[in-house]
C-alpha positions as CSV (number, residue, x, y, z in Angstrom):
1,M,168.5,98.8,-162.5
2,D,166.0,96.3,-163.8
3,V,167.5,92.8,-163.5
4,R,165.7,91.8,-166.7
5,R,167.6,94.4,-168.6
6,L,170.8,93.3,-167.0
7,R,170.1,89.8,-168.2
8,M,169.6,91.1,-171.7
9,L,172.9,92.9,-171.5
10,L,174.7,89.8,-170.3
11,E,173.2,87.7,-173.0
12,L,174.3,90.3,-175.6
13,A,177.8,90.1,-174.3
14,H,177.8,86.3,-174.8
15,L,175.8,86.1,-178.1
16,G,176.7,89.4,-179.8
17,S,173.3,89.8,-181.6
18,M,170.1,91.3,-180.3
19,H,168.2,88.8,-182.5
20,E,169.9,85.9,-180.8
21,V,169.3,87.4,-177.4
22,A,165.6,87.7,-178.3
23,D,165.5,84.1,-179.3
24,A,167.3,83.0,-176.1
25,L,165.0,85.0,-173.8
26,G,161.8,84.3,-175.7
27,T,161.0,87.9,-176.6
28,T,161.3,90.2,-179.6
29,T,164.4,92.0,-181.0
30,S,162.5,95.3,-180.4
31,N,162.0,94.5,-176.7
32,V,165.8,93.7,-176.4
33,S,166.7,96.9,-178.1
34,Q,164.4,99.0,-175.9
35,G,165.6,97.2,-172.8
36,I,169.3,97.9,-173.5
37,A,168.4,101.5,-174.3
38,A,166.5,101.9,-171.1
39,L,169.4,100.4,-169.2
40,A,171.8,102.9,-170.8
41,R,169.5,105.7,-169.6
42,D,169.5,104.3,-166.1
43,V,173.3,104.3,-165.9
44,R,173.6,107.5,-168.1
45,T,176.2,106.1,-170.5
46,P,176.1,104.3,-173.8
47,L,176.3,100.5,-173.4
48,V,176.4,99.4,-177.1
49,E,177.8,100.8,-180.4
50,P,177.3,99.8,-184.0
51,D,179.6,97.1,-185.4
52,G,178.7,96.7,-189.0
53,R,175.2,95.2,-189.1
54,R,175.5,94.1,-185.5
55,V,176.3,95.9,-182.2
56,R,179.0,95.4,-179.7
57,L,179.3,96.5,-176.1
58,T,181.1,99.7,-175.3
59,P,183.9,99.6,-172.6
60,A,181.2,100.7,-170.1
61,G,178.8,98.0,-171.4
62,R,181.5,95.3,-170.8
63,R,182.1,96.5,-167.3
64,L,178.4,96.5,-166.5
65,A,178.1,93.0,-168.0
66,D,180.8,91.9,-165.7
67,H,178.9,93.4,-162.7
68,A,175.7,91.7,-164.1
69,V,177.2,88.3,-163.5
70,T,177.6,89.0,-159.8
71,I,174.3,90.9,-159.5
72,L,172.2,88.2,-161.2
73,A,173.9,85.4,-159.2
74,A,173.0,87.3,-156.0
75,V,169.4,87.8,-157.1
76,E,169.1,84.1,-157.8
77,A,170.6,83.2,-154.5
78,A,168.1,85.5,-152.7
79,R,165.2,84.0,-154.7
80,L,166.2,80.5,-153.7
81,D,166.8,81.6,-150.1
82,L,163.3,82.9,-149.9
83,D,161.6,80.2,-151.9
84,P,159.4,78.3,-149.5
85,T,159.9,75.1,-151.6
86,A,163.7,75.4,-151.7
87,E,166.1,73.3,-149.7
88,P,166.6,75.1,-146.3
89,A,169.9,76.8,-146.2
90,G,171.3,79.9,-144.4
91,V,172.2,81.3,-141.0
92,L,169.4,81.2,-138.4
93,R,169.8,83.5,-135.4
94,V,168.2,82.1,-132.2
95,A,167.9,83.8,-128.8
96,G,166.7,81.7,-125.9
97,F,166.9,80.7,-122.3
98,A,169.4,78.0,-121.3
99,S,166.9,75.2,-120.5
100,A,165.2,75.5,-123.9
101,V,168.6,75.5,-125.7
102,R,169.6,72.4,-123.8
103,T,166.3,70.6,-123.9
104,S,165.1,71.4,-127.4
105,L,167.4,73.4,-129.7
106,L,170.6,71.3,-129.4
107,A,168.6,68.1,-130.3
108,A,167.0,69.9,-133.2
109,I,170.4,71.1,-134.5
110,D,171.8,67.6,-134.3
111,D,168.9,66.2,-136.4
112,L,169.0,69.0,-138.9
113,R,172.8,68.5,-139.4
114,T,171.8,65.3,-141.2
115,T,168.5,66.3,-142.9
116,H,169.3,70.0,-143.8
117,P,173.1,70.5,-143.6
118,G,172.8,73.9,-145.2
119,I,171.3,75.4,-142.0
120,V,173.7,77.1,-139.7
121,V,172.4,78.1,-136.2
122,R,173.8,80.9,-134.1
123,I,172.7,81.0,-130.4
124,L,172.4,83.8,-127.9
125,E,171.6,82.8,-124.3
126,L,169.0,85.4,-123.2
127,E,166.0,85.7,-121.0
128,P,162.6,86.3,-122.6
129,L,162.4,90.1,-122.4
130,E,165.8,90.4,-123.9
131,S,164.9,87.9,-126.7
132,F,161.7,89.8,-127.5
133,E,163.6,93.0,-127.9
134,L,166.0,91.5,-130.5
135,L,163.1,89.7,-132.3
136,A,161.3,93.0,-132.6
137,R,164.4,94.6,-134.2
138,D,164.9,91.7,-136.5
139,E,168.3,91.0,-134.9
140,V,167.2,87.4,-134.3
141,D,164.9,85.1,-136.3
142,L,163.6,82.9,-133.5
143,A,163.1,83.4,-129.8
144,L,162.9,80.5,-127.3
145,V,161.0,82.0,-124.3
146,Y,159.0,80.9,-121.3
147,D,156.3,82.0,-118.9
148,Y,154.5,80.4,-116.0
149,D,150.8,79.4,-115.8
150,L,150.6,81.7,-112.8
151,A,152.3,84.5,-114.7
152,P,151.3,84.2,-118.4
153,A,153.2,86.1,-121.1
154,E,151.7,89.0,-123.0
155,W,152.2,88.2,-126.7
156,R,152.4,90.9,-129.3
157,D,150.0,91.0,-132.3
158,D,152.9,90.1,-134.6
159,H,154.1,87.1,-132.6
160,E,153.6,83.5,-133.9
161,V,153.8,81.3,-130.9
162,T,154.5,77.5,-130.9
163,P,154.2,75.7,-127.5
164,L,157.2,73.4,-126.8
165,W,157.0,71.8,-123.3
166,T,155.9,72.3,-119.7
167,R,157.8,71.7,-116.5
168,E,156.5,71.7,-112.9
169,W,158.3,73.9,-110.5
170,G,158.3,73.7,-106.7
171,V,160.3,75.4,-103.9
172,G,163.9,74.7,-103.4
173,V,164.8,74.3,-99.7
174,P,167.6,72.8,-97.6
175,T,167.1,69.1,-97.5
176,R,166.5,69.2,-93.8
177,D,163.3,71.2,-94.5
178,R,161.9,68.9,-97.2
179,G,158.9,68.1,-95.0
180,L,157.7,71.7,-94.9
181,E,154.7,73.3,-96.7
182,M,154.6,76.6,-98.5
183,A,153.0,78.3,-95.6
184,D,155.9,77.2,-93.4
185,L,158.2,79.4,-95.4
186,A,156.6,82.7,-94.8
187,D,159.4,84.0,-92.7
188,R,162.2,82.9,-95.0
189,D,164.2,85.1,-97.4
190,W,163.4,84.4,-101.0
191,I,165.4,84.3,-104.2
192,V,164.0,85.3,-107.6
193,N,165.3,85.7,-111.1
194,S,167.4,88.8,-111.8
195,R,166.5,89.0,-115.5
196,H,162.9,88.1,-115.9
197,V,159.9,89.2,-113.8
198,A,157.7,86.0,-114.4
199,D,159.5,84.1,-111.7
200,E,158.7,86.7,-109.1
201,R,155.1,87.0,-110.3
202,A,154.6,83.2,-110.0
203,L,156.2,83.2,-106.5
204,R,153.9,86.0,-105.3
205,A,150.9,84.1,-106.6
206,L,151.9,81.0,-104.8
207,A,152.7,82.9,-101.6
208,A,149.3,84.7,-101.7
209,R,147.6,81.3,-101.9
210,A,149.5,80.3,-98.7
211,G,148.6,83.6,-97.0
212,F,151.8,85.6,-97.0
213,A,153.8,88.1,-99.0
214,P,157.4,86.8,-99.7
215,R,160.4,88.8,-98.6
216,V,162.5,88.9,-101.7
217,V,166.2,89.5,-100.9
218,H,168.2,88.0,-103.7
219,R,167.9,88.3,-107.5
220,I,169.8,85.5,-109.2
221,D,169.9,84.2,-112.8
222,S,171.9,81.0,-112.4
223,L,170.0,78.0,-110.9
224,E,173.3,76.7,-109.7
225,L,173.9,79.8,-107.7
226,V,170.4,79.5,-106.3
227,D,171.3,76.0,-105.1
228,D,174.4,77.5,-103.4
229,L,172.5,80.1,-101.6
230,I,169.9,77.6,-100.4
231,V,172.6,75.2,-99.1
232,A,174.2,78.2,-97.4
233,G,170.9,79.0,-95.6
234,R,170.6,82.4,-97.4
235,G,167.1,81.9,-98.8
236,V,164.7,79.6,-100.7
237,G,163.3,79.9,-104.2
238,L,161.5,78.4,-107.1
239,L,163.3,75.5,-108.8
240,P,162.3,72.9,-111.4
241,R,161.2,69.5,-110.2
242,G,163.2,66.6,-111.7
243,R,166.4,68.7,-112.1
244,T,169.5,67.4,-110.4
245,S,170.2,70.0,-107.8
246,R,173.3,70.4,-105.6
247,R,173.5,67.9,-102.7
248,G,171.7,69.4,-99.8
249,V,168.9,70.9,-101.8
250,S,165.4,69.4,-102.1
251,V,162.5,70.8,-104.2
252,L,159.1,70.7,-102.5
253,R,156.2,69.6,-104.5
254,L,153.4,71.9,-103.5
255,R,149.9,70.5,-102.8
256,D,148.2,73.0,-105.1
257,G,150.3,71.9,-108.1
258,G,152.9,74.6,-107.7
259,A,153.8,76.6,-110.8
260,H,154.4,75.3,-114.3
261,L,157.0,76.8,-116.6
262,R,155.9,76.7,-120.2
263,A,158.4,77.0,-123.1
264,Y,157.6,78.4,-126.5
265,A,159.2,79.1,-129.9
266,V,158.3,82.6,-131.1
267,T,158.8,84.1,-134.5
268,R,157.5,87.3,-136.2
269,R,154.3,86.9,-138.1
270,G,154.9,86.3,-141.8
271,R,158.5,85.1,-141.4
272,D,157.8,81.4,-141.2
273,G,157.9,81.1,-145.0
274,W,161.7,81.3,-144.8
275,P,162.8,77.6,-145.2
276,P,165.6,77.5,-142.5
277,L,163.2,79.1,-139.9
278,R,160.3,76.8,-140.9
279,A,162.5,73.7,-140.7
280,V,163.8,74.5,-137.2
281,V,160.4,75.5,-135.8
282,E,158.8,72.3,-137.2
283,R,161.6,70.2,-135.7
284,L,161.1,71.9,-132.3
285,A,157.4,71.3,-132.5
286,H,158.0,67.7,-133.5
287,G,160.2,67.2,-130.5
288,H,157.4,68.6,-128.3
289,R,154.8,66.2,-129.8
290,E,157.2,63.2,-129.4
291,G,157.8,64.2,-125.7
292,R,154.1,64.3,-125.1
293,R,153.6,60.8,-126.6
294,Q,156.4,59.4,-124.5
295,N,154.9,60.9,-121.3
296,A,151.3,59.8,-122.1
């Protein structure tokens, strides 16, 4: 059904005259009459009947006019929701890894609660490959993902990528071994991420520079559990520098610069016109720029 014809029917229900509807909508009485007739053909039932020199709605016409109130309100809500100049409002679905949620998203949500209270954010804690799958299926609107400079991500043609921040990673070892170099760890068991391959790719690149192939034994997602395994002497693994690790764990700063984890906000191309998504991505990018200025 054409929403313009529904609007004509609703105005006719209120005004009772096609001439008055034409005046209200800025058109001709003939156009109103043709529009109502076409709407009747669409629903396959008469919508108006003669009432002296005027017309009135049939029972079916009155029922459709009642529906038109809801339909036209929903269409207007959708128009405002998609209007790039409208006040951002709506539910934004975000999938992301824990560090980006803590470092970037929570601060953005706090700020937007004041500036754009109509935005509601729903969070799924996921690794990048999982987030990309949901983004491709339009089950989330925004993915917070990462790669390493030694293991760069492969972006899709429809990805819009906004850099957020970079963190240096080194090798977590028992504190008693904090004076060792990468090459000294060739005979150790190694711990890598269980849900994303970038961690292992970066590790193998670092190990190759030091002249060995790492013996990967454990695959762990939680950094806290990686700490526990290191303290227990069960292995060593990549950890972010500057993070507060469990007592007994030190993170070696590698001479060649180690690996750098890079965080990104990723959306589908063409979706950034939606006001809530645009507002969140802009706030995340602003936080990234502010962080760079503070670290300069």
